[in-house]
VMD Tcl script that draws the C-alpha trace (Angstrom):
set ca {
  {0.00 0.00 0.00}
  {1.22 3.46 -0.89}
  {-0.48 6.72 0.05}
  {-0.53 10.06 -1.76}
  {-1.91 13.06 0.10}
  {-2.98 16.23 -1.66}
  {-5.15 19.32 -1.28}
  {-3.15 21.48 1.07}
  {-2.60 25.16 0.53}
  {-3.03 28.65 1.87}
  {-6.47 29.61 3.14}
  {-7.81 32.57 5.10}
  {-9.21 32.15 8.61}
  {-12.77 30.92 8.43}
  {-12.16 29.26 5.09}
  {-12.35 25.65 3.98}
  {-10.12 23.06 2.37}
  {-10.55 19.43 1.40}
  {-7.63 17.07 1.67}
  {-7.45 13.80 -0.22}
  {-5.41 10.67 0.37}
  {-5.27 8.21 -2.50}
  {-4.17 4.66 -1.80}
  {-2.73 2.02 -4.07}
  {-3.52 -1.68 -3.80}
  {-6.59 -3.80 -3.51}
  {-7.25 -3.89 0.23}
  {-8.23 -0.26 0.81}
  {-11.70 -1.14 2.04}
  {-10.23 -3.24 4.86}
  {-7.90 -0.52 6.12}
  {-8.31 1.91 8.98}
  {-7.49 5.32 7.55}
  {-6.40 8.31 9.56}
  {-5.31 11.92 9.32}
  {-2.58 13.30 11.55}
  {-1.04 16.73 11.66}
  {2.16 18.26 12.89}
  {2.43 21.96 13.58}
  {5.82 23.68 13.72}
  {7.60 22.83 16.94}
  {4.90 20.40 18.05}
  {4.42 16.66 18.09}
  {2.38 14.88 15.48}
  {-1.22 14.48 16.64}
  {-4.21 12.46 15.53}
  {-6.87 14.52 13.79}
  {-9.41 11.85 12.85}
  {-9.74 8.26 11.76}
  {-12.31 6.16 9.95}
  {-12.54 2.41 10.30}
  {-13.20 -0.14 7.59}
  {-16.89 -0.24 8.54}
  {-17.25 3.55 8.69}
  {-16.71 4.20 12.38}
  {-15.48 7.72 13.06}
  {-13.33 9.40 15.67}
  {-12.21 13.02 15.92}
  {-9.83 15.01 18.06}
  {-11.73 17.41 20.31}
  {-10.04 20.36 18.63}
  {-11.65 19.59 15.25}
  {-15.05 18.19 16.24}
  {-17.84 19.99 14.46}
  {-15.45 21.56 11.94}
  {-13.73 18.66 10.19}
  {-15.32 15.66 8.49}
  {-13.44 12.52 7.55}
  {-14.83 10.24 4.86}
  {-13.78 7.51 2.47}
  {-14.73 6.31 -0.99}
  {-13.74 2.67 -1.25}
  {-14.54 2.60 -4.98}
  {-11.90 5.27 -5.52}
  {-9.43 4.04 -2.89}
  {-9.49 7.52 -1.45}
  {-9.96 9.14 1.95}
  {-10.94 12.76 2.47}
  {-10.78 15.39 5.16}
  {-13.19 18.27 4.75}
  {-11.97 21.14 6.90}
  {-14.27 24.07 7.62}
  {-14.00 27.14 9.84}
  {-10.22 26.95 9.69}
  {-8.17 28.94 12.15}
  {-4.44 29.72 12.31}
  {-4.15 26.99 14.95}
  {-4.95 24.46 12.21}
  {-1.77 25.37 10.35}
  {0.28 22.19 10.07}
  {1.57 19.52 7.77}
  {-1.22 16.97 7.42}
  {-0.35 13.30 6.98}
  {-2.51 10.35 6.07}
  {-1.96 6.93 7.52}
  {-3.27 3.48 6.74}
  {-3.14 0.53 9.07}
  {-4.51 -2.94 9.53}
  {-3.98 -5.03 12.63}
  {-4.89 -8.40 11.13}
  {-2.99 -10.20 8.35}
  {-1.92 -8.86 5.94}
  {-0.61 -6.25 8.38}
  {-0.34 -2.69 7.14}
  {1.20 0.40 8.70}
  {1.90 3.04 6.09}
  {2.30 6.83 6.14}
  {1.76 9.12 3.21}
  {3.83 12.19 2.56}
  {2.54 15.35 4.17}
  {0.55 18.16 2.65}
  {0.95 21.64 4.11}
  {-2.08 23.60 5.26}
  {-1.47 27.24 6.10}
  {-4.26 29.33 7.60}
  {-3.37 32.98 7.45}
  {-4.77 36.32 6.39}
}
mol new
graphics top color blue
foreach p $ca { graphics top sphere $p radius 0.5 }
foreach p [lrange $ca 0 end-1] q [lrange $ca 1 end] { graphics top cylinder $p $q radius 0.2 }
display resetview
């Protein structure tokens, strides 16, 4: 499995962005997919994840503003980010994992989101 994240950019406070994470391979639908972010000088933190059966989990800091979703037909995960603030500025990474055989633990490259006026 390989992951390719895209969709980052510069956005004004209050604006929106949608990130995408495209996966290779044939087992996408069985993977847990997640978004993490790392702000300058801070540790990488979990933003949200979505399980293979559609279960969702969000960090408190993004609840009500961000929506994670997946399209198994397109092997792609999304992160819709609304009401962005400067505190959301970070490099966003996607991650895929599977804890049953065949085991998977893969990171995509980051995509930079900058929220600034």
